[in-house]
C-alpha positions as CSV (number, residue, x, y, z in Angstrom):
1,M,18.0,2.3,-10.4
2,S,19.1,-0.7,-8.4
3,F,21.0,-1.1,-5.3
4,S,23.2,-4.0,-4.0
5,G,25.6,-5.0,-1.3
6,G,25.2,-5.7,2.4
7,K,22.3,-5.7,4.7
8,W,19.6,-3.1,4.0
9,P,18.4,-0.9,6.8
10,D,14.9,-1.2,8.2
11,S,14.2,2.4,7.2
12,L,15.4,4.3,4.1
13,T,14.8,7.7,2.6
14,L,15.6,8.4,-1.0
15,F,15.9,12.1,-2.0
16,K,15.8,13.2,-5.7
17,T,16.3,9.6,-7.0
18,Y,18.1,9.7,-10.3
19,H,16.7,7.5,-13.0
20,S,18.5,5.4,-15.5
21,N,17.1,4.0,-18.7
22,S,14.8,1.8,-16.7
23,T,11.4,3.2,-15.7
24,N,11.3,1.2,-12.5
25,L,13.0,1.9,-9.2
26,A,14.2,-1.6,-8.5
27,F,15.0,-3.0,-5.1
28,P,16.9,-6.2,-4.1
29,E,15.0,-9.5,-4.3
30,V,14.9,-9.8,-0.5
31,S,14.8,-6.7,1.6
32,S,14.4,-5.9,5.2
33,I,13.1,-2.4,4.5
34,K,10.0,-1.7,6.5
35,E,9.8,2.1,5.9
36,L,10.5,3.9,2.7
37,E,10.3,7.6,2.0
38,I,10.7,8.8,-1.6
39,K,11.0,12.5,-1.9
40,T,11.2,14.4,-5.2
41,P,11.9,11.6,-7.6
42,C,13.8,12.9,-10.6
43,K,11.1,11.7,-13.0
44,C,8.9,14.3,-11.4
45,L,11.4,17.0,-12.3
46,S,12.1,15.9,-15.9
47,N,10.0,15.9,-19.1
48,E,9.4,12.1,-18.8
49,E,6.0,10.8,-18.0
50,F,5.4,9.4,-14.6
51,N,2.9,6.9,-13.3
52,I,2.9,5.7,-9.7
53,T,2.6,2.1,-10.9
54,D,6.1,2.5,-12.4
55,L,7.4,1.9,-8.9
56,N,7.8,-1.8,-8.2
57,F,7.8,-2.7,-4.5
58,T,7.4,-6.5,-5.0
59,S,10.8,-7.3,-3.5
60,L,10.1,-5.2,-0.5
61,E,8.0,-7.9,1.1
62,N,8.2,-6.3,4.6
63,L,7.3,-2.8,3.5
64,E,4.8,-1.3,6.0
65,Y,5.3,2.4,5.6
66,L,5.6,4.4,2.3
67,Q,5.8,8.1,2.0
68,F,5.8,9.6,-1.5
69,E,6.0,13.4,-1.8
70,W,6.9,16.4,-3.8
71,C,6.0,15.1,-7.2
72,D,4.1,17.6,-9.4
73,K,3.5,14.8,-12.0
74,L,1.6,12.7,-9.5
75,T,-1.9,13.9,-10.4
76,N,-3.9,10.7,-10.2
77,L,-4.0,7.4,-8.5
78,P,-5.0,4.7,-11.0
79,P,-6.6,1.3,-10.1
80,N,-4.2,-0.9,-8.2
81,A,-1.8,2.0,-7.8
82,F,0.2,0.1,-5.1
83,R,-0.5,-3.5,-6.1
84,S,3.1,-4.4,-5.6
85,A,3.2,-3.2,-2.0
86,K,0.8,-5.7,-0.4
87,T,2.1,-5.3,3.2
88,L,1.6,-1.6,3.5
89,K,0.0,-0.4,6.7
90,K,0.7,3.4,6.4
91,L,0.7,5.4,3.1
92,K,1.6,9.1,3.0
93,L,1.0,11.0,-0.2
94,N,2.0,14.6,0.6
95,N,2.7,17.7,-1.5
96,N,2.0,16.1,-4.8
97,K,-0.7,17.4,-7.3
98,L,-3.4,14.8,-6.8
99,T,-6.7,15.7,-8.5
100,M,-8.2,12.3,-9.3
101,I,-8.2,9.0,-7.4
102,D,-9.7,5.8,-8.9
103,K,-12.1,4.0,-6.5
104,D,-9.8,0.9,-6.9
105,A,-6.5,2.8,-6.2
106,L,-6.1,0.9,-2.9
107,K,-7.0,-2.5,-4.3
108,G,-4.6,-5.1,-3.0
109,L,-3.8,-3.4,0.3
110,P,-5.7,-5.4,2.9
111,E,-3.4,-4.4,5.7
112,L,-3.6,-0.6,5.1
113,E,-4.5,1.2,8.4
114,F,-3.7,4.8,7.7
115,I,-3.6,7.1,4.6
116,D,-2.4,10.6,4.6
117,F,-3.3,13.2,1.9
118,E,-1.9,16.2,3.8
119,F,-1.1,19.2,1.5
120,E,-2.8,17.7,-1.5
121,F,-4.4,21.1,-2.2
122,K,-6.1,20.1,-5.4
123,L,-7.8,17.0,-4.1
124,T,-11.6,17.7,-3.9
125,E,-13.2,14.3,-3.6
126,L,-12.7,10.6,-3.0
127,P,-14.7,8.3,-5.2
128,I,-17.6,6.2,-3.8
129,G,-16.2,2.8,-2.9
130,F,-12.7,4.1,-2.3
131,F,-12.4,2.7,1.2
132,G,-13.9,-0.7,0.2
133,N,-10.5,-2.0,-0.8
134,A,-8.9,-1.2,2.6
135,P,-11.0,-3.1,5.2
136,N,-8.5,-2.3,8.0
137,L,-8.3,1.4,7.4
138,K,-8.6,3.2,10.8
139,A,-7.6,6.8,10.0
140,I,-7.2,9.3,7.1
141,N,-5.5,12.7,7.2
142,I,-7.1,15.3,4.9
143,F,-5.5,18.3,6.5
144,Y,-4.9,21.0,3.9
145,T,-7.0,19.4,1.2
146,K,-10.4,20.5,-0.2
147,L,-11.9,17.2,1.0
148,R,-14.8,17.7,3.5
């Protein structure tokens, strides 16, 4: 899916994004978007495989806030899961089905200050070294998880 035309807003919410033949959600080469919420991506509702690394945020060079929610197929965060979103400061992953997170999932996010796992009911542990890739992390929300 790609978008074009005019100036982009600073904040954008995508609901039930419909996919094309491409596996990537593509954004314009230069974008002013600082906040992006992706809710119930259609790949999460179809029989297609989904991997968080399919999302390419490279052109969103000002992206500081990303919320990704309501995707039953999001069960794990692989290494470098958000490698193309290098300017992220806040990351919210809510109401997905996360069960496993790689210790290098946050690799490449030196600006990350806050991560939110609220309502990730199946999440029971974070790997040793997980926070090492986010040196500026100040807060984590684990409300309604099995993390203790």
